[in-house]
C-alpha positions as CSV (number, residue, x, y, z in Angstrom):
1,X,139.7,100.4,248.8
2,X,142.2,103.2,248.8
3,X,141.9,106.7,247.5
4,X,144.8,109.0,247.5
5,X,144.4,112.7,246.6
6,X,147.2,115.0,245.6
7,X,147.8,118.3,243.9
8,X,146.5,120.8,246.5
9,X,148.4,123.7,247.8
10,X,148.6,127.5,247.9
11,X,147.5,129.3,244.7
12,X,146.9,132.9,243.9
13,X,143.4,134.2,243.0
14,X,142.8,133.6,239.3
15,X,145.3,130.7,239.2
16,X,144.8,127.1,238.4
17,X,145.5,123.7,240.0
18,X,144.7,120.1,239.1
19,X,143.8,117.6,241.8
20,X,144.3,113.9,241.3
21,X,142.8,111.0,243.1
22,X,144.5,107.6,242.6
23,X,142.2,104.7,243.3
24,X,143.0,101.1,244.1
25,X,141.3,98.1,245.6
26,X,138.2,98.0,243.5
27,X,137.3,97.9,239.7
28,X,137.6,101.7,239.1
29,X,136.0,101.7,235.7
30,X,132.7,100.4,237.1
31,X,132.0,103.2,239.5
32,X,131.1,106.9,239.4
33,X,133.5,109.1,241.2
34,X,132.9,112.5,242.9
35,X,134.9,115.4,244.3
36,X,133.5,117.1,247.5
37,X,134.9,120.0,249.4
38,X,134.6,121.1,253.0
39,X,134.9,124.6,254.4
40,X,136.1,125.1,258.0
41,X,133.2,124.4,260.3
42,X,130.9,123.2,257.6
43,X,129.8,119.9,256.1
44,X,131.1,118.5,252.8
45,X,129.5,119.7,249.6
46,X,129.4,118.0,246.2
47,X,131.6,119.8,243.7
48,X,131.5,117.4,240.7
49,X,130.5,113.9,239.7
50,X,131.5,111.8,236.8
51,X,129.8,108.6,235.7
52,X,131.5,105.3,234.8
53,X,131.5,104.1,231.2
54,X,131.4,107.2,229.2
55,X,132.2,109.9,231.6
56,X,129.1,112.0,231.7
57,X,129.6,114.6,234.4
58,X,127.9,117.2,236.4
59,X,129.3,120.2,238.3
60,X,127.7,122.3,241.1
61,X,126.6,125.8,239.9
62,X,129.3,127.7,241.8
63,X,132.1,126.0,239.9
64,X,130.5,125.6,236.4
65,X,132.8,127.0,233.7
66,X,135.7,127.0,236.1
67,X,136.2,123.4,237.3
68,X,136.2,120.2,235.2
69,X,136.1,116.6,236.5
70,X,137.6,113.9,234.3
71,X,138.9,110.4,234.6
72,X,141.4,108.0,233.2
73,X,140.3,104.5,233.6
74,X,143.7,103.1,232.4
75,X,145.3,104.9,235.3
76,X,142.5,104.4,237.9
77,X,142.6,108.1,238.5
78,X,140.0,110.9,238.7
79,X,140.9,114.5,238.2
80,X,139.6,117.9,239.1
81,X,140.9,120.8,236.9
82,X,140.3,124.0,238.8
83,X,140.7,127.3,236.9
84,X,140.0,130.9,237.7
85,X,140.2,130.1,241.4
86,X,138.7,132.4,244.0
87,X,139.4,132.8,247.7
88,X,136.0,131.3,248.4
89,X,137.3,128.0,246.8
90,X,139.6,127.6,249.8
91,X,138.7,124.2,251.3
92,X,139.7,120.6,251.9
93,X,138.9,118.7,248.8
94,X,138.0,115.0,248.9
95,X,137.3,112.3,246.3
96,X,134.7,109.6,246.9
97,X,133.6,106.4,245.3
98,X,129.9,106.8,245.0
99,X,127.9,103.7,245.8
100,X,130.8,102.1,247.7
101,X,130.9,105.2,249.9
102,X,134.7,105.3,250.4
103,X,136.6,108.6,250.9
104,X,140.1,109.8,250.4
105,X,142.1,111.6,253.1
106,X,141.7,115.0,251.4
107,X,144.0,117.6,250.0
108,X,143.9,121.3,251.0
109,X,143.5,124.0,248.4
110,X,144.2,127.6,249.6
111,X,143.5,130.5,247.4
112,X,145.2,133.6,248.6
113,X,147.5,136.3,247.5
């Protein structure tokens, strides 16, 4: 199993960024996928989750209306569209295969002017 995140970087407050997580080594369409984030000195927190086979999703309250998780099973990729970014969204973002419990290496998002 391999998960490779990309798309992070430095973005200004109010800006947008789209994270991607390219998956391989398992049957992607069969598994729910998640995005987590980790603040410095803290544990990882769930940001969003998307189910397999239909794509029903949930988002943590702090990002509802700003972030959207989606997936493209043809490309074995899960995305996190992040809009209206705030400095408090600054964190390392990770994707995860739920059930299989595999993580990517993470991508840093820094929101700062």
